[in-house]
BANUFI-16653 format. One record per residue (C-alpha): residue number from 1; x, y, z. Coordinates in pm, 1 decimal, padded with zeros to 6 digits, always signed. Example, Ala and Ser with C-alpha at 12.3 -4.5 7.8 and 13.67 -1.06 7.14 Angstrom:
BEGIN
+-----+----------+----------+----------+
! seq !     east !    north !       up !
+-----+----------+----------+----------+
!   1 ! +01230.0 ! -00450.0 ! +00780.0 !
!   2 ! +01367.0 ! -00106.0 ! +00714.0 !
+-----+----------+----------+----------+
//
This chain:
BEGIN
+-----+----------+----------+----------+
! seq !     east !    north !       up !
+-----+----------+----------+----------+
!   1 ! +10620.4 ! +08835.4 ! +09743.1 !
!   2 ! +10945.5 ! +08656.3 ! +09817.3 !
!   3 ! +10960.4 ! +08818.4 ! +10159.6 !
!   4 ! +10635.2 ! +08654.9 ! +10260.4 !
!   5 ! +10769.3 ! +08317.7 ! +10145.7 !
!   6 ! +11108.8 ! +08354.9 ! +10313.4 !
!   7 ! +11012.6 ! +08534.2 ! +10636.0 !
!   8 ! +10644.1 ! +08450.2 ! +10665.9 !
!   9 ! +10698.7 ! +08173.6 ! +10918.3 !
!  10 ! +10861.5 ! +08411.3 ! +11167.9 !
!  11 ! +10553.7 ! +08616.5 ! +11259.3 !
!  12 ! +10201.2 ! +08531.2 ! +11361.4 !
!  13 ! +10008.0 ! +08214.9 ! +11408.0 !
!  14 ! +09922.1 ! +07961.6 ! +11136.8 !
!  15 ! +09572.6 ! +08111.8 ! +11120.3 !
!  16 ! +09697.0 ! +08467.3 ! +11059.9 !
!  17 ! +09953.1 ! +08342.9 ! +10807.4 !
!  18 ! +09674.6 ! +08163.1 ! +10620.6 !
!  19 ! +09452.3 ! +08471.1 ! +10639.0 !
!  20 ! +09717.6 ! +08718.6 ! +10522.0 !
!  21 ! +09894.7 ! +08494.8 ! +10271.6 !
!  22 ! +09878.2 ! +08588.1 ! +09906.1 !
!  23 ! +09622.1 ! +08316.7 ! +09841.7 !
!  24 ! +09420.8 ! +08421.4 ! +10146.4 !
!  25 ! +09413.4 ! +08785.3 ! +10042.7 !
!  26 ! +09311.1 ! +08692.0 ! +09689.6 !
!  27 ! +09033.5 ! +08469.4 ! +09820.2 !
!  28 ! +08909.8 ! +08746.6 ! +10052.7 !
!  29 ! +08897.7 ! +09000.3 ! +09766.8 !
!  30 ! +08718.8 ! +08753.0 ! +09542.7 !
!  31 ! +08464.4 ! +08689.1 ! +09819.4 !
!  32 ! +08410.5 ! +09064.7 ! +09858.1 !
!  33 ! +08363.7 ! +09109.8 ! +09483.3 !
!  34 ! +08120.4 ! +08818.0 ! +09469.1 !
!  35 ! +07926.6 ! +08960.5 ! +09765.4 !
!  36 ! +07894.1 ! +09299.3 ! +09592.0 !
!  37 ! +07768.2 ! +09154.7 ! +09263.7 !
!  38 ! +07394.3 ! +09124.8 ! +09208.8 !
!  39 ! +07249.3 ! +08784.9 ! +09297.8 !
!  40 ! +07092.7 ! +08723.0 ! +08958.4 !
!  41 ! +07423.4 ! +08690.3 ! +08771.6 !
!  42 ! +07473.9 ! +08353.1 ! +08605.9 !
!  43 ! +07771.3 ! +08141.0 ! +08709.9 !
!  44 ! +07842.4 ! +08350.8 ! +09016.3 !
!  45 ! +07992.6 ! +08053.8 ! +09199.3 !
!  46 ! +08232.5 ! +07975.4 ! +08913.4 !
!  47 ! +08451.1 ! +08286.1 ! +08956.1 !
!  48 ! +08817.0 ! +08181.4 ! +08974.9 !
!  49 ! +09160.6 ! +08312.1 ! +08891.9 !
!  50 ! +09272.1 ! +08229.1 ! +08539.9 !
!  51 ! +09646.4 ! +08173.7 ! +08514.5 !
!  52 ! +09669.7 ! +08258.3 ! +08144.4 !
!  53 ! +09485.9 ! +08587.5 ! +08191.1 !
!  54 ! +09700.1 ! +08668.6 ! +08493.4 !
!  55 ! +10019.2 ! +08595.8 ! +08294.5 !
!  56 ! +09899.3 ! +08806.5 ! +07999.5 !
!  57 ! +09812.6 ! +09095.8 ! +08230.5 !
!  58 ! +10152.8 ! +09068.5 ! +08396.2 !
!  59 ! +10328.0 ! +09066.6 ! +08056.6 !
!  60 ! +10136.3 ! +09372.5 ! +07935.1 !
!  61 ! +10205.7 ! +09564.2 ! +08256.4 !
!  62 ! +10578.3 ! +09480.0 ! +08235.0 !
!  63 ! +10589.8 ! +09590.2 ! +07870.1 !
!  64 ! +10417.1 ! +09918.8 ! +07949.1 !
!  65 ! +10646.5 ! +09976.0 ! +08248.0 !
!  66 ! +10954.9 ! +09916.4 ! +08034.2 !
!  67 ! +10825.5 ! +10143.2 ! +07759.0 !
!  68 ! +10745.9 ! +10422.0 ! +08003.3 !
!  69 ! +11094.7 ! +10390.2 ! +08153.5 !
!  70 ! +11298.7 ! +10330.9 ! +07838.2 !
!  71 ! +11157.7 ! +10600.7 ! +07611.0 !
!  72 ! +11245.8 ! +10895.1 ! +07840.2 !
!  73 ! +11583.3 ! +10735.0 ! +07915.4 !
!  74 ! +11654.4 ! +10707.7 ! +07542.8 !
!  75 ! +11571.0 ! +11074.9 ! +07493.5 !
!  76 ! +11790.7 ! +11169.0 ! +07788.0 !
!  77 ! +12091.0 ! +10988.1 ! +07641.0 !
!  78 ! +12105.1 ! +11225.8 ! +07347.7 !
!  79 ! +12097.0 ! +11574.0 ! +07493.5 !
!  80 ! +12092.4 ! +11861.1 ! +07248.6 !
!  81 ! +12265.9 ! +12117.6 ! +07464.4 !
!  82 ! +12360.5 ! +12353.9 ! +07183.3 !
!  83 ! +12001.1 ! +12375.2 ! +07060.9 !
!  84 ! +11873.9 ! +12431.3 ! +07414.1 !
!  85 ! +12130.6 ! +12705.4 ! +07477.5 !
!  86 ! +12046.5 ! +12879.0 ! +07149.2 !
!  87 ! +11676.5 ! +12865.3 ! +07228.8 !
!  88 ! +11723.8 ! +13018.6 ! +07572.0 !
!  89 ! +11977.6 ! +13280.4 ! +07462.3 !
!  90 ! +11860.1 ! +13630.3 ! +07528.7 !
!  91 ! +11571.7 ! +13524.3 ! +07747.8 !
!  92 ! +11745.1 ! +13592.0 ! +08079.6 !
!  93 ! +11643.2 ! +13894.2 ! +08278.9 !
!  94 ! +11862.1 ! +14121.1 ! +08485.0 !
!  95 ! +11738.5 ! +13962.5 ! +08808.9 !
!  96 ! +11824.7 ! +13615.5 ! +08679.4 !
!  97 ! +12173.6 ! +13732.3 ! +08582.5 !
!  98 ! +12222.8 ! +13893.2 ! +08924.2 !
!  99 ! +12098.1 ! +13579.5 ! +09101.1 !
! 100 ! +12323.8 ! +13353.7 ! +08895.6 !
! 101 ! +12625.4 ! +13578.8 ! +08958.2 !
! 102 ! +12550.5 ! +13585.1 ! +09329.6 !
! 103 ! +12525.5 ! +13205.6 ! +09346.2 !
! 104 ! +12852.3 ! +13162.0 ! +09156.5 !
! 105 ! +13025.4 ! +13411.7 ! +09386.6 !
! 106 ! +12886.4 ! +13227.3 ! +09690.7 !
! 107 ! +13013.8 ! +12894.8 ! +09561.2 !
! 108 ! +13358.0 ! +13039.1 ! +09495.1 !
! 109 ! +13363.0 ! +13191.7 ! +09842.7 !
! 110 ! +13274.3 ! +12858.6 ! +09999.7 !
! 111 ! +13546.1 ! +12677.7 ! +09803.5 !
! 112 ! +13816.5 ! +12929.1 ! +09895.9 !
+-----+----------+----------+----------+
//
């Protein structure tokens, strides 16, 4: 949103800037929604953006975004490598061992 404020004056005409501004796009979407609603709805003309609802929605979306990002990061900070290695011990097959040995040999050959 800052880009449109900082660089918005560089491109287009005043009409296109007004049409594609954040306020213009919001007004266009509100007009489309109003046009799609049935005509017998009460207070159809009174549809507006509510700043408090917009702020609450923004706060909830930020909280959910942080939770979705922080919880996996917290689990990743405490790896339990020994438990994972014990759980996977004995589950390798001969082809997996051969593939792993081949990859290690290839890496050593490339480093030499």
